[in-house]
N, C-alpha and C positions, 0 to 999 in steps of 0.2 A: 373159465371158456370164452371163446370169439362170439360174440351178441350173434344171432340168427335174426333176419328180419325177413318175415313173409309179408308178400304184398300182392295187392288186387286192384285194379282200376274198375270203374264202370264212368261209362262215355255217352254223350248225346251227339247229335250232330251238330259242328261248327257253324252255326245258322248264322250270324254274321259274315265270317269267312267266306261261306256260299254265294250269300248276297254279294258280296264284293270279287269275287272271282269269278262271277256269270252276270252281274251288271243286271241283276234282277230288281225291278220296280219294287220300291219303298212300301207299297199298299199293300204286298203281298205277306199275309200271316207268316210265324215261324214255320206252323205244318206246312202252308203252300211252301214256302222254299226248301224244307227237309224232303218233301214228297218230290220237289224238281231233281235233286242231288238224287233219292234213290231211284226216279225212273229213269235218269242219265247211266246210272252205274246198272241198273237190270238190262236194258238195253245192250251195255259194251260188254257184262260178263256174265248176264243170266240171274244175277243175285243182287240183291242191293245194300252189300256191307260195304260200306264206304271206304276208302284210303285211309290210309294211318292218319295225314294232317289234313283231314277232315273232321276229325273227332273232339269233342272237347270233352276234359275230364270234369264229369260230374261227382266222383266219391272216390276216394283212396283210402283202404282198410289198411291195416297192418299189424301184425302179430310178431311182438320181441319174445326171444327169447335168450336170456342170459344168466348171470349168477343170482339176480332179484328175483328170478321165477318166471312165470308166462302172463303177459300183457297184450290185449286185443283193444284197438281203439280205432277209429275212422278219424282221419285227421281234418282239424278246423272243425266248423260249426254249420250246419245245414245252410246259412244264408253266405256263407263265405265264397268268395270269385275264385276261377279256377286258379289264377296265378298264387295264391296265398294257398291253396291246396299242395300245388304242384313243388312251391318253393318248401312246405315244410316237408314234404317226401324228401326233396333233397338235403336238408337240414340234417334229417333223421342220418342220412348215410355219411354226410359232415363230422356227426357229432359220435356216432359208433362204430365207424368203418365196418358193417358189419359182413356175414355172409348174407347174400340176397338168396333168396329163394322163392320162387314162383311157378303157375304152371300156364305154360304159352308167354310168359312174360319176354321173351327174345323175339317171339312172332309178332305179339302185339302190345304188351302194356309199356313195354319200354320203349320201342320206336314212337309210340305216341306221346310219353314221356319227355322223349327229346324232343320232337316236334313243337308241342307246347311249351316246354322251357324256352325255347327259341321264340316262338312266338310272344311271349309274356315278360321278355327279358331276366329270366330266372338263370342264376349262377349256380353252378354244380360242379366245385372246382375238386373234392374228392373223387366224386364219383368219375369226371374224365380224365383221371390223374393217370396216364401211360409211361410214367417213369420221370416225368419233369420234375416233379416236386419229390418224391420217395421213389427211391431206387428198385425197392422192391416191388413196387407196381410196374416195371416195367416185366415182369416175368410173371405176374398174377395180378390182373386189373379186372374191372367189371366188364371192359368191353368186348373181350375177345372171347369167340365161344369156345375156345380151347383152353381158358383159365379158370378156376374153380371159384372166384369172387362172387359169382352171379350162376346157382343150381336152375336152369328151367326143367323142372322134373318131365315134362310132358316131351319136350321136344331130346332129354337125354334116353328116357324109357323107349322111346321110338328109334333110338339109332340115328338122329337127326334126318328120320323119313318122311317126309310129311304124310305119305300115303299109310303110315304105322301110327298115327297120334291118335290118341284115346280120348274123350271129351273126360274132363273131370268128373262131371256128375255120375257117369255110368260106371269109372273106376272105382268110384270114393263106396256107390252102392253095393258093387261085388265083392268090397273091401270090409262090409259090413257097417259102411258109415252111412248118415241118412244123406248126403248129398245134398242139392240144391233145394231151398225151400223157396215158398213165396212167391217168386218168378225167377226167368231166366233173361240172360242178357237182349234178348231179342224184343222184351218187353219193359228196357229201362226208359226208352222215348217215350212212350205213353204214359208211364208212370211220372216223368218227369213234368209231361205237359199238363198232368192231372194235380200238380204241387205236392207227388206223394214222394217227396225228397228222404223223410225219415226211413221210408222203406227201402228205398233204394240204399240208404247207408247200412240199412240193417243187412239186406241181403251181400252185400259187398263183404260184411263181416263173417255171415255163414260161409262163404267161399274162401276166406282167407283162413279161416280154420280148417274148412276142408283140405286145403293145400297142404298146411301144417301137420296134420295128422297123417296124409300120405307122406311125406318127407319122412316123419316118423317111422311109417311101414317099409319106404326105401330105405333107411339107416339100419333099420333091422333084416333086411334083407341082403343087405352087403356087409353086414356082420360089425358096423360100428357100435351100434347098439346090441347089447347082448339082451335076453328075454327079459332078466330082473329089469334092466335099464328103458326097455321099450315098455313094459308094464309100467313102471313108475313114470313113464312121460306122459303116457295115457289116461292115468289115474290124475297126475296134475292138471292135464286138459278137463278133466271132469269136475274136478273141485274148483280150477278157476270159473266155468261156466256157471256152478251153481253159484257162487258169490257174484256174478253179474245180474246188474239190473236187465230187463227187458224181453217182451213178448216170445221172440225170434230165438230168446238161448233156450227159453223154458220147452218152446216146441222142437226144438234141436236136442236138447237132452231127452225128452219122451221120444222121438226117434229113434235113438242110436242105441240099438242091440246090444 
């Protein structure tokens, strides 16, 4: 089977970049620099969600489903820098040439990864191939919305209409899944400042699992999976979680009806 790579990222404000672009004084704390950016964004848009290029990647979690089974992990170690995390992600793409699956990956995760790869000088030749090296990629690559190597489930289910977008947490719960556990994206910056990197990584892993289970439901809906195949994938996910260490997986299984 073609390997499937489900991914999710968590981000924090790029404090050093915000300092540079706004010529902010060195004595300002990271929290003050971030608040400066949030305030400017609120004044301009009414919300404090920063532009994509001002996000720094704090965690990347991946679920791989291939002939070896199902594997879930967060890339790198808690102390690794952004360049290592972003590089590891694109090296996975280089290694597997997988089917990418995300929830809002086209709208957020991938644009952020593009910008941060540029900032950190990360190479991603397979990901960016549009037919120059592999003729097949001219007609099916990771970049075009109308190609299939990346499935953004949120965008696809909404028929590419932003006003029809559904939050992963809510739709997952409607489908009988636990949804988000522990925190949501708006709480990541606060958790980072408190040094709760392990909790951020755990949260990211549960999001990537939710996305995978929603993808399985999508494949059932469109007839790619029959009922037996779907049930087997769900049982495989349960068995995988039961064998994994981590309190977040015990909580997830306990909440999974």
